[in-house]
KEFI-196643 format. One record per residue (C-alpha): x, y, z. Coordinates in steps of 0.05 Angstrom, whole numbers. Example, Ala and Ser with C-alpha at 12.3 -4.5 7.8 and 13.67 -1.06 7.14 Angstrom:
! KEFI-196643
<pt><x>246</x><y>-90</y><z>156</z></pt>
<pt><x>273</x><y>-21</y><z>143</z></pt>
//
This chain:
! KEFI-196643
<pt><x>1051</x><y>-93</y><z>-544</z></pt>
<pt><x>1058</x><y>-104</y><z>-610</z></pt>
<pt><x>1058</x><y>-51</y><z>-664</z></pt>
<pt><x>989</x><y>-83</y><z>-702</z></pt>
<pt><x>952</x><y>-93</y><z>-639</z></pt>
<pt><x>907</x><y>-24</y><z>-651</z></pt>
<pt><x>898</x><y>-41</y><z>-722</z></pt>
<pt><x>875</x><y>-117</y><z>-702</z></pt>
<pt><x>832</x><y>-88</y><z>-651</z></pt>
<pt><x>798</x><y>-35</y><z>-701</z></pt>
<pt><x>787</x><y>-86</y><z>-756</z></pt>
<pt><x>755</x><y>-136</y><z>-702</z></pt>
<pt><x>703</x><y>-75</y><z>-684</z></pt>
<pt><x>692</x><y>-61</y><z>-752</z></pt>
<pt><x>678</x><y>-128</y><z>-765</z></pt>
<pt><x>621</x><y>-135</y><z>-708</z></pt>
<pt><x>543</x><y>-119</y><z>-717</z></pt>
<pt><x>526</x><y>-58</y><z>-694</z></pt>
<pt><x>488</x><y>-49</y><z>-626</z></pt>
<pt><x>431</x><y>-6</y><z>-615</z></pt>
<pt><x>455</x><y>44</y><z>-559</z></pt>
<pt><x>415</x><y>34</y><z>-499</z></pt>
<pt><x>409</x><y>103</y><z>-463</z></pt>
<pt><x>397</x><y>104</y><z>-383</z></pt>
<pt><x>330</x><y>138</y><z>-362</z></pt>
<pt><x>304</x><y>123</y><z>-436</z></pt>
<pt><x>228</x><y>95</y><z>-423</z></pt>
<pt><x>219</x><y>25</y><z>-437</z></pt>
<pt><x>179</x><y>9</y><z>-505</z></pt>
<pt><x>104</x><y>0</y><z>-483</z></pt>
<pt><x>54</x><y>-27</y><z>-543</z></pt>
<pt><x>-16</x><y>-17</y><z>-523</z></pt>
<pt><x>-64</x><y>-76</y><z>-530</z></pt>
<pt><x>-130</x><y>-45</y><z>-500</z></pt>
<pt><x>-154</x><y>22</y><z>-493</z></pt>
<pt><x>-209</x><y>55</y><z>-454</z></pt>
<pt><x>-231</x><y>122</y><z>-484</z></pt>
<pt><x>-287</x><y>172</y><z>-466</z></pt>
<pt><x>-327</x><y>214</y><z>-518</z></pt>
<pt><x>-274</x><y>260</y><z>-522</z></pt>
<pt><x>-217</x><y>214</y><z>-541</z></pt>
<pt><x>-180</x><y>220</y><z>-481</z></pt>
<pt><x>-152</x><y>153</y><z>-460</z></pt>
<pt><x>-176</x><y>131</y><z>-390</z></pt>
<pt><x>-141</x><y>65</y><z>-383</z></pt>
<pt><x>-98</x><y>23</y><z>-423</z></pt>
<pt><x>-61</x><y>-47</y><z>-418</z></pt>
<pt><x>11</x><y>-54</y><z>-451</z></pt>
<pt><x>57</x><y>-102</y><z>-463</z></pt>
<pt><x>130</x><y>-82</y><z>-441</z></pt>
<pt><x>188</x><y>-107</y><z>-480</z></pt>
<pt><x>147</x><y>-171</y><z>-505</z></pt>
<pt><x>140</x><y>-202</y><z>-435</z></pt>
<pt><x>108</x><y>-159</y><z>-376</z></pt>
<pt><x>29</x><y>-137</y><z>-392</z></pt>
<pt><x>16</x><y>-62</y><z>-351</z></pt>
<pt><x>-44</x><y>-41</y><z>-329</z></pt>
<pt><x>-49</x><y>43</y><z>-330</z></pt>
<pt><x>-109</x><y>86</y><z>-301</z></pt>
<pt><x>-111</x><y>161</y><z>-316</z></pt>
<pt><x>-38</x><y>161</y><z>-337</z></pt>
<pt><x>-5</x><y>119</y><z>-277</z></pt>
<pt><x>22</x><y>48</y><z>-279</z></pt>
<pt><x>-23</x><y>12</y><z>-228</z></pt>
<pt><x>1</x><y>-57</y><z>-241</z></pt>
<pt><x>28</x><y>-111</y><z>-277</z></pt>
<pt><x>24</x><y>-188</y><z>-291</z></pt>
<pt><x>37</x><y>-240</y><z>-337</z></pt>
<pt><x>-36</x><y>-251</y><z>-360</z></pt>
<pt><x>-72</x><y>-193</y><z>-382</z></pt>
<pt><x>-138</x><y>-224</y><z>-386</z></pt>
<pt><x>-158</x><y>-203</y><z>-312</z></pt>
<pt><x>-136</x><y>-132</y><z>-328</z></pt>
<pt><x>-185</x><y>-124</y><z>-383</z></pt>
<pt><x>-241</x><y>-155</y><z>-349</z></pt>
<pt><x>-226</x><y>-95</y><z>-299</z></pt>
<pt><x>-230</x><y>-47</y><z>-361</z></pt>
<pt><x>-293</x><y>-79</y><z>-381</z></pt>
<pt><x>-322</x><y>-71</y><z>-310</z></pt>
<pt><x>-301</x><y>3</y><z>-316</z></pt>
<pt><x>-327</x><y>15</y><z>-377</z></pt>
<pt><x>-397</x><y>-12</y><z>-348</z></pt>
<pt><x>-395</x><y>31</y><z>-292</z></pt>
<pt><x>-383</x><y>91</y><z>-337</z></pt>
<pt><x>-435</x><y>70</y><z>-379</z></pt>
<pt><x>-489</x><y>59</y><z>-316</z></pt>
<pt><x>-471</x><y>136</y><z>-303</z></pt>
<pt><x>-484</x><y>154</y><z>-365</z></pt>
<pt><x>-417</x><y>171</y><z>-395</z></pt>
<pt><x>-406</x><y>147</y><z>-472</z></pt>
<pt><x>-333</x><y>107</y><z>-464</z></pt>
<pt><x>-307</x><y>59</y><z>-512</z></pt>
<pt><x>-260</x><y>5</y><z>-500</z></pt>
<pt><x>-221</x><y>-32</y><z>-559</z></pt>
<pt><x>-166</x><y>-87</y><z>-554</z></pt>
<pt><x>-115</x><y>-120</y><z>-605</z></pt>
<pt><x>-122</x><y>-177</y><z>-637</z></pt>
<pt><x>-67</x><y>-213</y><z>-602</z></pt>
<pt><x>-107</x><y>-197</y><z>-531</z></pt>
<pt><x>-177</x><y>-226</y><z>-563</z></pt>
<pt><x>-134</x><y>-293</y><z>-585</z></pt>
<pt><x>-114</x><y>-296</y><z>-512</z></pt>
<pt><x>-183</x><y>-295</y><z>-490</z></pt>
<pt><x>-208</x><y>-340</y><z>-546</z></pt>
<pt><x>-150</x><y>-391</y><z>-519</z></pt>
<pt><x>-171</x><y>-387</y><z>-444</z></pt>
<pt><x>-248</x><y>-390</y><z>-464</z></pt>
<pt><x>-232</x><y>-453</y><z>-503</z></pt>
<pt><x>-199</x><y>-489</y><z>-447</z></pt>
<pt><x>-263</x><y>-468</y><z>-403</z></pt>
<pt><x>-308</x><y>-487</y><z>-454</z></pt>
<pt><x>-338</x><y>-428</y><z>-461</z></pt>
<pt><x>-344</x><y>-369</y><z>-522</z></pt>
<pt><x>-298</x><y>-308</y><z>-512</z></pt>
<pt><x>-351</x><y>-263</y><z>-494</z></pt>
<pt><x>-382</x><y>-311</y><z>-435</z></pt>
<pt><x>-312</x><y>-318</y><z>-409</z></pt>
<pt><x>-306</x><y>-254</y><z>-407</z></pt>
<pt><x>-368</x><y>-231</y><z>-384</z></pt>
<pt><x>-364</x><y>-289</y><z>-325</z></pt>
<pt><x>-296</x><y>-252</y><z>-308</z></pt>
<pt><x>-328</x><y>-180</y><z>-309</z></pt>
<pt><x>-387</x><y>-204</y><z>-262</z></pt>
<pt><x>-334</x><y>-228</y><z>-212</z></pt>
<pt><x>-315</x><y>-155</y><z>-208</z></pt>
<pt><x>-382</x><y>-131</y><z>-200</z></pt>
<pt><x>-399</x><y>-188</y><z>-149</z></pt>
<pt><x>-342</x><y>-167</y><z>-106</z></pt>
<pt><x>-360</x><y>-94</y><z>-109</z></pt>
<pt><x>-432</x><y>-113</y><z>-81</z></pt>
<pt><x>-402</x><y>-155</y><z>-35</z></pt>
<pt><x>-359</x><y>-104</y><z>-12</z></pt>
<pt><x>-419</x><y>-55</y><z>-1</z></pt>
<pt><x>-464</x><y>-109</y><z>33</z></pt>
<pt><x>-406</x><y>-128</y><z>77</z></pt>
<pt><x>-404</x><y>-55</y><z>104</z></pt>
<pt><x>-476</x><y>-57</y><z>120</z></pt>
<pt><x>-473</x><y>-114</y><z>156</z></pt>
<pt><x>-415</x><y>-99</y><z>193</z></pt>
<pt><x>-451</x><y>-31</y><z>217</z></pt>
<pt><x>-509</x><y>-66</y><z>241</z></pt>
<pt><x>-466</x><y>-120</y><z>278</z></pt>
<pt><x>-432</x><y>-70</y><z>314</z></pt>
<pt><x>-496</x><y>-34</y><z>334</z></pt>
<pt><x>-529</x><y>-93</y><z>361</z></pt>
<pt><x>-467</x><y>-108</y><z>395</z></pt>
<pt><x>-452</x><y>-44</y><z>428</z></pt>
<pt><x>-494</x><y>-59</y><z>492</z></pt>
<pt><x>-464</x><y>-120</y><z>509</z></pt>
<pt><x>-390</x><y>-99</y><z>492</z></pt>
<pt><x>-405</x><y>-40</y><z>532</z></pt>
<pt><x>-411</x><y>-90</y><z>589</z></pt>
<pt><x>-360</x><y>-137</y><z>580</z></pt>
<pt><x>-311</x><y>-73</y><z>564</z></pt>
<pt><x>-324</x><y>-42</y><z>636</z></pt>
<pt><x>-322</x><y>-112</y><z>672</z></pt>
<pt><x>-252</x><y>-120</y><z>634</z></pt>
<pt><x>-233</x><y>-46</y><z>656</z></pt>
<pt><x>-248</x><y>-60</y><z>719</z></pt>
<pt><x>-210</x><y>-120</y><z>726</z></pt>
<pt><x>-151</x><y>-85</y><z>695</z></pt>
<pt><x>-148</x><y>-30</y><z>734</z></pt>
<pt><x>-143</x><y>-79</y><z>798</z></pt>
<pt><x>-90</x><y>-118</y><z>768</z></pt>
<pt><x>-51</x><y>-49</y><z>752</z></pt>
<pt><x>-64</x><y>-28</y><z>818</z></pt>
<pt><x>-35</x><y>-90</y><z>847</z></pt>
<pt><x>26</x><y>-92</y><z>806</z></pt>
<pt><x>37</x><y>-15</y><z>824</z></pt>
<pt><x>39</x><y>-33</y><z>899</z></pt>
<pt><x>80</x><y>-92</y><z>890</z></pt>
<pt><x>136</x><y>-56</y><z>843</z></pt>
<pt><x>130</x><y>0</y><z>891</z></pt>
<pt><x>148</x><y>-38</y><z>956</z></pt>
<pt><x>204</x><y>-74</y><z>913</z></pt>
<pt><x>231</x><y>-8</y><z>887</z></pt>
<pt><x>227</x><y>16</y><z>959</z></pt>
<pt><x>269</x><y>-44</y><z>986</z></pt>
<pt><x>321</x><y>-34</y><z>932</z></pt>
<pt><x>324</x><y>37</y><z>942</z></pt>
<pt><x>333</x><y>28</y><z>1019</z></pt>
<pt><x>389</x><y>-27</y><z>1003</z></pt>
<pt><x>423</x><y>24</y><z>955</z></pt>
<pt><x>418</x><y>86</y><z>997</z></pt>
<pt><x>447</x><y>41</y><z>1058</z></pt>
<pt><x>507</x><y>18</y><z>1013</z></pt>
<pt><x>517</x><y>92</y><z>991</z></pt>
<pt><x>512</x><y>121</y><z>1069</z></pt>
<pt><x>573</x><y>68</y><z>1082</z></pt>
<pt><x>611</x><y>80</y><z>1028</z></pt>
<pt><x>610</x><y>162</y><z>1041</z></pt>
<pt><x>629</x><y>148</y><z>1120</z></pt>
<pt><x>694</x><y>111</y><z>1100</z></pt>
//
């Protein structure tokens, strides 16, 4: 090593720009872009942008998901706000100008206004809720109507399966007995010798 190597290294370090210290375990920076608050001002749910690229949905203080496009998440929050208002609770949803601009751009692509576009997305959530409720009722009705026919079919199938199992066990026992006899005979011969 040369005598000047430390001096050169120190000089090079001083000339480099300062880097921010990134600490392990430090929470990433998240900027809120939509906030759903109750009447007391408590945050019920929020949409935030993490590290400038990933949109996160947080409900009740827990991160529920992430996406590249926050507009469906905003529609979900708006649907949640509508449900809360139907229950008689006062709730407010506020979102950023950046999020509003994204909605405007997507709505323009579909040839709608931003409000129409968002209402369409919210109605999809409402329709999926209604279909889920109707689907459960239809499934219950179908199961109740099919019960007698299913019972007869199950009885026939059980009888067939029982007969097949009995035949298989009998055949398996017979082959096992043959194997045991052959093995026992071999052992007896080995002991005599």
